[in-house]
C-alpha positions as CSV (number, residue, x, y, z in Angstrom):
1,M,-11.1,6.0,-17.1
2,L,-9.8,4.5,-13.9
3,P,-11.1,1.1,-12.8
4,E,-13.7,1.3,-10.0
5,K,-11.3,0.1,-7.2
6,F,-8.8,2.8,-8.1
7,K,-11.4,5.6,-8.3
8,I,-10.3,8.7,-6.4
9,V,-13.1,9.8,-4.1
10,N,-13.5,12.8,-1.8
11,S,-12.9,10.8,1.4
12,L,-9.5,9.7,0.0
13,L,-8.5,13.3,-0.8
14,S,-9.7,14.7,2.5
15,G,-8.1,11.9,4.5
16,T,-4.8,12.4,2.6
17,A,-4.9,16.1,3.2
18,M,-5.6,15.7,7.0
19,F,-2.8,13.2,7.3
20,G,-0.4,15.6,5.5
21,V,-1.4,18.6,7.6
22,G,-1.0,16.6,10.8
23,W,2.4,15.4,9.7
24,G,3.5,18.9,8.7
25,L,2.3,20.6,11.9
26,S,3.6,18.0,14.3
27,G,6.7,16.7,12.4
28,Y,5.6,13.1,13.1
29,C,4.1,10.4,10.9
30,A,1.7,8.2,12.7
31,G,3.8,5.1,12.8
32,P,7.1,6.6,13.9
33,A,5.1,8.7,16.5
34,L,3.9,5.5,18.1
35,V,7.4,4.1,18.3
36,S,8.6,7.5,19.6
37,L,6.4,7.2,22.6
38,V,9.2,5.3,24.4
39,T,11.2,8.5,24.5
40,G,8.6,10.1,26.8
41,N,8.8,13.3,24.9
42,P,5.7,15.4,25.8
43,S,5.2,16.6,22.2
44,V,5.0,13.0,21.0
45,I,2.6,12.1,23.8
46,V,0.3,15.0,23.0
47,F,0.4,14.1,19.3
48,V,-0.5,10.5,19.8
49,I,-3.3,11.4,22.2
50,S,-4.6,13.9,19.7
51,M,-4.4,11.4,16.9
52,I,-6.5,8.8,18.9
53,V,-9.1,11.5,19.9
54,G,-9.3,12.6,16.2
55,Q,-9.9,9.0,15.1
56,K,-12.6,8.5,17.7
57,Q,-14.3,11.8,16.8
58,T,-14.2,10.9,13.1
59,Q,-15.8,7.5,13.7
60,S,-18.5,9.1,15.8
61,L,-19.2,11.6,13.0
62,V,-19.4,8.9,10.4
63,D,-21.8,6.9,12.6
64,R,-24.0,10.0,13.1
65,I,-24.0,10.7,9.3
66,A,-24.9,7.1,8.6
67,D,-27.8,7.3,11.1
68,T,-29.0,10.6,9.6
69,I,-29.3,9.2,6.1
70,E,-30.7,6.0,7.4
71,T,-28.0,4.0,5.9
72,D,-25.5,2.0,7.9
73,I,-22.4,2.3,5.7
74,R,-20.6,-0.2,7.9
75,L,-23.1,-2.9,7.1
76,A,-23.9,-2.0,3.5
77,P,-24.1,-5.0,1.2
78,K,-20.9,-5.7,-0.7
79,R,-21.2,-5.3,-4.4
80,N,-19.7,-7.8,-6.8
81,P,-16.3,-6.6,-7.9
82,P,-16.2,-5.4,-11.5
83,T,-14.9,-8.0,-14.0
84,S,-11.7,-7.2,-15.7
85,D,-10.5,-8.2,-19.2
86,W,-6.9,-8.0,-18.2
């Protein structure tokens, strides 16, 4: 059994998959794409703009879901971390 802070959750798997698909389709990882903006390459510019728009849309979706279930996940009380014997 994995410790709680190392638990694999659906959001981790879906985020990882989206990151991988974006990298595979564009050929750019997020960090190097930002650095590559100085080249002025149109494909880099489109990728970075798309990346930012996707981040904003994802945050908007998370906010709407939080409102729908009447739970603000951004302000949820923090739980005490599990104690460890090691």
